[in-house]
C-alpha positions in Angstrom: 146.4 -148.6 -45.9 145.8 -149.6 -42.4 142.4 -149.6 -40.7 143.4 -146.6 -38.4 144.6 -144.6 -41.4 141.4 -145.4 -43.3 139.2 -144.4 -40.3 141.1 -141.1 -40.0 140.8 -140.3 -43.7 137.1 -141.1 -43.6 136.7 -138.8 -40.6 138.7 -136.0 -42.2 136.8 -136.3 -45.5 133.4 -136.4 -43.7 134.5 -133.4 -41.6 135.4 -131.4 -44.7 132.0 -132.2 -46.2 130.2 -131.2 -43.1 132.3 -128.0 -42.8 131.5 -126.9 -46.3 127.8 -127.6 -45.9 127.8 -125.6 -42.6 129.7 -122.7 -44.2 127.0 -122.6 -47.0 124.2 -122.8 -44.4 125.6 -119.9 -42.4 126.2 -117.9 -45.7 129.9 -117.7 -45.2 130.5 -119.6 -48.5 128.4 -118.8 -51.7 126.5 -121.7 -53.2 128.3 -121.3 -56.5 131.7 -122.0 -54.9 130.5 -124.7 -52.6 130.0 -127.2 -55.5 133.7 -127.3 -56.0 134.4 -128.1 -52.4 131.5 -130.5 -52.0 132.8 -132.4 -55.0 136.4 -132.5 -53.6 135.2 -133.7 -50.2 132.9 -136.3 -51.7 135.8 -137.6 -53.9 138.1 -137.8 -50.8 135.3 -139.7 -49.0 134.9 -142.2 -51.8 138.6 -142.8 -52.0 138.7 -143.2 -48.2 135.9 -145.7 -48.1 137.0 -147.8 -51.1 140.7 -147.9 -50.6 141.3 -150.1 -53.6 139.8 -147.5 -56.0 143.1 -145.6 -56.1 145.0 -148.8 -56.9 142.5 -149.6 -59.7 142.8 -146.1 -61.1 146.6 -146.3 -61.1 146.4 -149.7 -62.9 144.0 -148.4 -65.5 146.2 -145.3 -66.1 149.4 -147.3 -66.2 150.9 -145.6 -63.1 153.1 -147.8 -61.0 152.8 -145.7 -57.8 149.1 -145.2 -56.8 149.6 -142.0 -54.7 151.0 -140.4 -57.9 147.4 -140.6 -59.3 146.2 -138.8 -56.3 148.8 -136.0 -56.8 147.8 -135.8 -60.5 144.1 -135.4 -59.6 145.0 -132.8 -56.9 147.1 -130.8 -59.4 144.3 -130.9 -61.9 141.9 -129.7 -59.2 144.2 -126.8 -58.1 144.7 -125.6 -61.7 140.9 -125.8 -62.4 140.0 -123.9 -59.2 142.7 -121.3 -60.0 141.3 -120.8 -63.5 137.8 -120.5 -62.2 138.7 -117.9 -59.5 140.7 -116.0 -62.1 137.5 -115.7 -64.2 135.5 -114.7 -61.2 138.0 -112.0 -60.1 138.1 -110.7 -63.7 134.3 -110.4 -63.8 134.2 -108.6 -60.5 137.0 -106.2 -61.6 135.0 -105.2 -64.6 131.8 -104.8 -62.5 133.7 -102.6 -60.0 135.1 -100.5 -62.8 131.6 -100.0 -64.2 130.3 -99.0 -60.8 133.1 -96.6 -60.1 132.4 -94.9 -63.5 128.7 -94.7 -62.6 129.4 -93.2 -59.2 131.7 -90.6 -60.9 128.9 -89.6 -63.3 126.4 -89.3 -60.5 128.8 -87.3 -58.4 129.4 -84.9 -61.3 125.6 -84.5 -61.8 125.1 -83.8 -58.1 127.9 -81.3 -58.2 126.3 -79.5 -61.1 122.9 -79.4 -59.4 124.4 -78.0 -56.2 126.3 -75.3 -58.1 123.4 -74.2 -60.2 122.1 -70.8 -59.3 118.6 -71.5 -60.4 116.3 -72.1 -57.4 113.3 -74.4 -57.8 110.0 -73.1 -56.6 108.0 -75.3 -54.2 105.1 -75.4 -56.7 107.5 -76.9 -59.3 108.3 -79.7 -57.0 104.8 -80.4 -55.6 102.3 -78.6 -57.7 99.3 -79.3 -55.4 98.6 -77.5 -52.2 99.0 -79.3 -48.9 95.2 -79.5 -48.5 94.8 -81.1 -51.9 97.5 -83.7 -51.1 95.8 -84.5 -47.7 92.4 -84.9 -49.4 93.8 -87.2 -52.1 95.6 -89.3 -49.4 92.3 -89.6 -47.4 90.4 -90.7 -50.5 93.0 -93.3 -51.4 92.8 -94.6 -47.8 89.0 -94.8 -47.9 89.1 -96.5 -51.3 87.3 -93.7 -53.2 90.1 -93.1 -55.7 
């Protein structure tokens, strides 16, 4: 890898890391998802700074073409992220389903209340007179309970 390519890869990796941190800071990216991207950017930065690390990993794994190791890691990363987001989407789908059912039940209860012919007397809602409520509020304000 030439020095120019290494400098560009370091700049791009550092830029990705700064971008992820900025997205988290501005609340555009949730913290729970940021760890994946911070890890990816840090790994790219490490590979950019220590350019022989990829050659060493290829040698240890018995791979003759070092960029193939990078593609293997990238494929593993994409599969892992896809699985993680599938779990998140499934969890959100179940939660949305539960909320829709809850709203439907509340809507049905509201409809029954609106259609009921029984009127509620004001004394059933607020059993005390207006003067008694004002006196109780004044006593609470003055600390006389």
